[in-house]
C-alpha positions as CSV (number, residue, x, y, z in Angstrom):
1,M,-41.4,-24.3,9.5
2,N,-42.1,-27.6,11.3
3,R,-39.2,-30.1,11.3
4,S,-39.9,-33.4,9.5
5,F,-39.6,-36.8,11.1
6,S,-36.2,-37.4,9.5
7,D,-34.9,-34.0,10.7
8,R,-36.0,-34.6,14.2
9,H,-34.5,-38.1,14.4
10,G,-31.3,-37.5,12.4
11,Y,-32.2,-39.7,9.4
12,G,-31.4,-38.8,5.8
13,P,-30.1,-40.2,2.6
14,R,-26.4,-40.1,1.7
15,D,-25.5,-37.4,-0.8
16,A,-26.1,-38.7,-4.3
17,E,-23.1,-38.8,-6.7
18,I,-22.8,-35.6,-8.6
19,T,-24.2,-36.2,-12.2
20,V,-25.7,-32.8,-13.0
21,R,-23.9,-29.5,-13.7
22,E,-25.1,-27.8,-16.8
23,D,-28.8,-28.8,-16.6
24,A,-31.8,-28.2,-14.5
25,P,-33.8,-31.4,-14.1
26,E,-37.6,-31.3,-13.8
27,D,-37.5,-32.1,-10.1
28,L,-35.3,-29.1,-9.4
29,R,-37.6,-26.8,-11.5
30,F,-40.5,-27.8,-9.4
31,A,-38.5,-27.8,-6.1
32,V,-37.4,-24.1,-6.6
33,A,-41.1,-23.0,-6.5
34,Q,-42.0,-25.4,-3.7
35,I,-39.1,-24.3,-1.6
36,A,-40.0,-20.7,-2.1
37,T,-43.5,-21.4,-0.7
38,A,-41.9,-23.2,2.3
39,A,-39.9,-20.1,2.9
40,G,-43.1,-18.0,3.2
41,M,-43.5,-16.6,-0.3
42,S,-46.8,-16.5,-2.0
43,P,-47.3,-17.6,-5.6
44,K,-47.8,-13.9,-6.6
45,T,-44.5,-12.9,-5.0
46,I,-42.7,-15.8,-6.6
47,R,-44.2,-14.9,-10.0
48,N,-42.9,-11.3,-9.6
49,V,-39.4,-12.5,-9.1
50,V,-39.6,-15.1,-11.9
51,C,-40.9,-12.6,-14.4
52,Q,-38.3,-10.1,-13.4
53,V,-35.5,-12.6,-14.0
54,M,-37.0,-13.9,-17.3
55,L,-38.0,-10.4,-18.5
56,V,-41.5,-11.5,-19.3
57,A,-44.9,-10.0,-18.3
58,P,-47.1,-11.8,-15.9
59,D,-50.4,-13.1,-17.2
60,R,-53.0,-10.4,-16.4
61,N,-55.7,-13.0,-16.6
62,N,-54.3,-14.9,-13.6
63,W,-55.6,-13.4,-10.3
64,S,-55.9,-16.2,-7.8
65,D,-52.8,-17.6,-6.1
66,Y,-54.1,-21.2,-6.5
67,P,-54.3,-22.7,-9.0
68,N,-53.8,-20.0,-11.6
69,I,-50.7,-18.0,-10.6
70,W,-49.1,-21.2,-9.1
71,E,-49.6,-23.0,-12.4
72,E,-48.2,-20.0,-14.3
73,V,-45.0,-20.1,-12.1
74,L,-44.5,-23.8,-12.7
75,G,-45.0,-23.3,-16.4
76,L,-42.4,-20.5,-16.5
77,L,-39.9,-22.6,-14.6
78,Q,-40.5,-25.7,-16.7
79,G,-40.1,-23.8,-20.0
80,C,-37.0,-21.7,-19.3
81,E,-33.4,-22.4,-20.2
82,W,-31.6,-24.5,-17.5
83,F,-29.3,-21.7,-16.3
84,K,-32.3,-19.4,-15.7
85,V,-33.6,-21.8,-13.1
86,Y,-30.5,-21.1,-11.0
87,D,-30.8,-17.4,-11.7
88,I,-34.4,-17.5,-10.4
89,A,-33.4,-19.6,-7.3
90,E,-30.7,-17.0,-6.5
91,A,-33.1,-14.1,-7.0
92,L,-35.8,-15.7,-4.8
93,W,-33.2,-16.3,-2.1
94,R,-31.9,-12.7,-2.3
95,S,-35.4,-11.3,-2.1
96,L,-35.6,-12.8,1.4
97,Q,-32.5,-11.0,2.6
98,Y,-34.4,-9.1,5.4
99,Q,-36.2,-12.3,6.6
100,D,-33.3,-14.2,8.0
101,E,-35.3,-17.3,9.1
102,N,-37.1,-17.7,5.8
103,Q,-33.9,-17.1,3.9
104,S,-32.2,-19.8,5.9
105,V,-35.1,-22.2,5.2
106,F,-34.8,-21.5,1.4
107,Q,-31.0,-22.0,1.5
108,D,-31.1,-25.2,3.5
109,E,-33.9,-26.8,1.5
110,L,-32.3,-25.9,-1.9
111,N,-29.0,-27.3,-0.8
112,R,-30.7,-30.5,0.4
113,C,-32.3,-30.8,-3.1
114,F,-28.9,-30.3,-4.7
115,R,-27.3,-33.0,-2.6
116,E,-30.2,-35.5,-2.9
117,K,-30.5,-35.1,-6.7
118,G,-26.8,-35.2,-7.4
119,I,-26.6,-31.6,-8.6
120,G,-23.1,-30.1,-8.5
121,W,-24.0,-26.7,-7.1
122,E,-24.6,-25.2,-3.6
123,L,-26.2,-22.0,-2.4
124,K,-23.8,-20.2,-0.1
125,N,-24.0,-16.9,1.7
126,P,-23.0,-14.3,0.4
127,D,-21.8,-15.7,-2.9
128,G,-25.0,-17.2,-4.3
129,I,-25.0,-20.5,-6.2
130,I,-21.4,-21.8,-6.5
131,F,-19.6,-25.0,-7.7
132,R,-20.0,-28.0,-5.4
133,G,-17.5,-30.8,-5.7
134,G,-17.5,-34.1,-3.8
135,E,-17.9,-34.2,0.0
136,T,-14.1,-34.0,0.5
137,F,-13.8,-30.9,-1.7
138,T,-16.7,-29.1,0.0
139,A,-15.5,-29.9,3.5
140,T,-11.9,-29.0,2.8
141,T,-12.6,-25.7,1.1
142,G,-15.1,-24.7,3.7
143,E,-12.8,-25.5,6.6
144,A,-9.9,-23.6,4.9
145,S,-12.0,-20.5,4.4
146,K,-13.2,-20.6,8.0
147,V,-9.8,-21.3,9.5
148,L,-8.0,-18.6,7.5
149,K,-10.6,-16.0,8.2
150,E,-10.7,-16.8,12.0
151,S,-6.9,-16.7,12.2
152,G,-6.8,-13.2,10.6
153,R,-5.4,-14.4,7.2
154,S,-7.9,-12.6,5.1
155,V,-5.7,-12.4,2.0
156,A,-5.3,-16.2,1.9
157,A,-9.0,-16.6,2.6
158,N,-9.9,-14.3,-0.3
159,E,-7.7,-16.4,-2.6
160,I,-9.8,-19.5,-1.6
161,H,-12.9,-17.4,-2.4
162,E,-11.5,-16.5,-5.8
163,A,-10.6,-20.1,-6.5
164,L,-14.2,-21.2,-5.9
165,A,-15.5,-18.3,-8.0
166,D,-13.2,-19.4,-10.9
167,I,-14.2,-23.1,-10.7
168,S,-17.9,-22.1,-10.5
169,R,-17.8,-19.9,-13.6
170,R,-20.1,-21.1,-16.4
171,P,-20.4,-21.9,-19.2
172,F,-16.6,-22.1,-19.1
173,P,-15.0,-22.8,-15.7
174,D,-11.6,-21.2,-15.2
175,R,-9.9,-24.3,-13.8
176,T,-6.4,-22.9,-14.2
177,G,-7.5,-19.7,-12.4
178,A,-8.9,-21.8,-9.6
179,I,-5.6,-23.7,-9.2
180,Q,-3.6,-20.5,-9.3
181,H,-5.7,-18.9,-6.6
182,A,-5.5,-22.0,-4.4
183,I,-1.8,-22.2,-4.7
184,A,-1.6,-18.4,-4.0
185,A,-3.6,-19.1,-0.8
186,L,-1.1,-21.8,0.2
187,E,1.9,-19.6,-0.7
188,C,0.4,-16.7,1.3
189,T,-0.2,-18.9,4.3
190,A,3.4,-20.3,4.0
191,R,4.8,-16.8,3.9
192,D,2.9,-15.8,7.0
193,V,3.8,-18.8,9.2
194,T,7.5,-18.7,8.2
195,G,7.8,-14.9,8.5
196,K,9.1,-14.6,4.9
197,P,6.7,-12.3,3.2
198,N,8.5,-12.1,-0.2
199,A,9.5,-15.7,-0.7
200,T,7.9,-18.0,-3.3
201,L,6.2,-21.3,-2.2
202,G,9.0,-23.2,-3.9
203,A,11.6,-21.4,-1.8
204,L,9.6,-21.9,1.4
205,L,9.0,-25.7,1.2
206,S,12.2,-26.5,3.1
207,R,11.2,-24.1,5.9
208,L,7.7,-25.5,6.5
209,D,9.0,-28.5,8.4
210,L,6.3,-30.8,6.8
211,P,6.5,-34.5,7.7
212,E,7.5,-37.1,5.2
213,P,6.0,-37.7,2.6
214,L,3.8,-34.6,2.9
215,N,6.7,-32.4,2.1
216,T,7.4,-34.3,-1.2
217,A,3.7,-34.2,-2.0
218,V,3.5,-30.4,-1.6
219,E,6.6,-30.0,-3.8
220,K,5.0,-32.1,-6.5
221,L,1.8,-30.1,-6.1
222,W,3.7,-26.9,-6.6
223,G,5.4,-28.4,-9.7
224,F,2.1,-29.6,-11.2
225,A,0.5,-26.2,-10.6
226,S,3.4,-24.4,-12.2
227,D,3.4,-26.7,-15.2
228,R,-0.3,-27.1,-15.8
229,A,-1.8,-23.8,-14.6
230,R,0.9,-21.1,-14.7
231,H,3.1,-22.1,-17.7
232,L,0.4,-23.2,-20.1
233,R,1.0,-25.3,-23.2
234,E,-1.3,-26.2,-26.0
235,G,-3.1,-29.5,-25.5
236,Q,-2.5,-29.6,-21.8
237,N,-5.9,-28.8,-20.3
238,V,-6.9,-29.3,-16.7
239,D,-10.2,-31.2,-16.1
240,D,-12.6,-30.7,-13.2
241,L,-11.3,-33.6,-11.2
242,E,-7.7,-32.4,-11.4
243,A,-8.7,-28.8,-10.4
244,E,-10.8,-30.2,-7.5
245,L,-7.8,-32.2,-6.3
246,I,-5.3,-29.4,-6.4
247,V,-7.7,-26.9,-4.7
248,S,-8.5,-29.5,-2.0
249,V,-4.9,-30.3,-1.3
250,A,-3.8,-26.7,-1.2
251,C,-6.7,-25.9,1.2
252,A,-5.9,-28.9,3.5
253,V,-2.2,-28.0,3.7
254,S,-3.0,-24.4,4.4
255,V,-5.2,-25.5,7.3
256,F,-2.4,-27.8,8.5
257,L,0.1,-25.0,8.5
258,V,-2.2,-22.6,10.4
259,K,-3.1,-25.2,13.1
260,K,0.6,-26.3,13.5
261,K,1.6,-22.6,13.9
262,E,-1.0,-22.2,16.7
263,C,0.1,-25.3,18.6
């Protein structure tokens, strides 16, 4: 695929504010089909995947790729329920699993569409389409997963993975589950760096040698997570922003502890 002017010269719009989660705007519905063609798929191949996901039969009267099958694909995408658009996008991407370059093109272009259109999802290997928070959330969780894996802390890294899976769950995100898994990742990391495999995070805080006021902030984080995610009470729900904040901070502190240990 030829690189565009903006790609070659490093220009690009800033990520739009996230305004879309449980919807599939018209632009996205068209983009899914267009991106699939950019990744080397023919309209007939795209139709096969779309029909498989939607459990509908292809129109036998449509033989030519353009305009007939192409228009059929666009019609199916425009008419389906919003979440099916994401199912179709994932299925198209997975169908390219043995074509690494084309699969990367599809992933990169779909994620660019998500960012430019303010859509709060991202396509990530190997998970598929997962929750995308703001820039800080995405950068922090991504770095934590990378640092924990590369340092051999696979259990903590898996807890981050589970946190992202919980916050991505739809139609009902498991925000408390996401917080619990993020705190578990931090606790697991704290146990490893202190050599205390059975201690709780609360008991380990004084051993982490965190600078002021970070030590107080982590203590408050632990208290909030215990109160709002572990010991639930009626009428005390956690919203998306609170869940993002807790997961982000837990990830950032986990990375800090790992890097400090390695210094």
